[in-house]
C-alpha angles and dihedrals in degrees: 000000000000114000091239122024131175120206131157094346096313129110113210120199114202116202112222110236117325128333110235121218111282094005120132125208124195128219131157140178136203116211125195116208121207116236115233114242118272092008134080123218133199116295143202113232092321134116097186108025129048116235135170119199105215107187126158109245094235098048106065133037091237143013122206121203127178123196126202140068131295084307102044117214098213141016124209134197132179119197141166133195094203118081120161103030129187129227111275093023124124116240125198127202120193123211115203119194124185125189108224095173134088095248134058113266129211112224128193120174127208129194145151125237103260123248114272092025145084130210120207089331095314112127128229113291096031112139112233135171140199126201114213090182119209118351110208124233110285092001131127127214129188137195128186118217115205128208136168123222115233117253141184114029089351095053112130119245114275110272094026118148125234107204124185120196117192122186140189095211095189089064100031089240125143139177129191139189135182137204129190122234115226123178089206111016114214091213144003126218122191124190114201136175122185099198134058144220117018121221129222107287091000129137124248135174143204134202119215112203118188134188131194104220096183131092094243135060119272108227130197093357120164133219116203132191120178112212107245116254110274095013126103134221117249107170146323133199127217094053097298112169129194108232144161118338092021090283121147112215135190124194113215104202094194134354110189122228109282092006125141130202140167141206133190133221129193123204139177124228121228118264115247141152095205135062114292131196120247120282102246116207134183134184132194137192114211132185123232090275091057095251116143112245097176139354139182139184142197140182117222114206114228125206134181089210112009119205095208140022126209135198131181120201142162134190094207116086122165104027131195129229109272093021123129116236128196126202118194123212113201117197123188124189107224094177134084096246134058115273126207113226128193121173127210129195145149123238101259123246114273093025144084130210120207089331095314112127127230113290095032111138112232136172138203124201113211090178123207117352111205121235109282093005131124127216131182136209123199116212114197129201137168122223113234118253141181115030089351094052112135119242114273110272095025118151126237113199123175115197114203124190140184100210097195094053099036095239124148125178130175141177133192129213130183127236111228123179 
């Protein structure tokens, strides 16, 4: 029997063989809905055709839904860089909203604290909301929603799914994303991008850093990176090859126990003279049996004429337990008027910042950046040591955002004893 079969309005997913205890399998489907004559219906990233992305919440790291008519007013994306996550760990989901219309749009988001988590002391099931306010024409805004996975006697069963559903109730739009809980993850995959945003027809790149957290070698594993819709593949190091379905794949013949590696991919954004939704990317690390060990996702804001550019860099890589590490955010005002900049970030896993533990949400106000000027912000962390020392080869990845301008930058470094 085929893995996915459609018959008489029903999609049937056939699981290959048996499903072992605690093992996750991934399937997804894309459904196209016909538009009734003389009337337009809601669409998914389309101005001419009507599409509905029907994806099971627990199958993909993100779901993107756009509400509107043949010319949708807004696009939405929900991504996370943490999957799998461990009990007690903080997990951050990022909502990206782009105004595709010719008028400013007010956006208010609603969500419930996901099962197996808390948020600022609120237990699972608590209804919360976040007001983005007005999103300007052609602009993108982001907000990161932080949760902490339960631990100790309340730790979820191994293999449990943490699923966040965020809605814009005024427009009947929703996005969802899931992450798997693993008490001892077999692998970690971090997706980082040091520059934001991307311009129409411009180049952009990502680094995929991976870590084998087991005590045995990982043989014939595969990294995969689907090229975002509308973008094109330019190049990849490490033997990455563009294949069927516009997916770039790397075969990792052997990753030693505790080893860490990284590869880079370069892409080109589509050319456009009008507002464009974010370029949503995902990456996955699979074992030789095709099972996903780790996955991660990101949404890259795209502008025809960006007001600001952002870069995140560090001179320390690798770092040692107990060592201080500084990341530098560089912001340049590309416009002809001053721009106010405020940065938001969480203290990365395996670090502290001025006594704040990993997962703590912090902010840094750069203030107004003059037209044509550049300003920098230095974010300082200390790698844990002693009994809290991270495993050798662990990855530290800060993710920094400017909510009002839809920018997100990130950078990964490796811990080496």
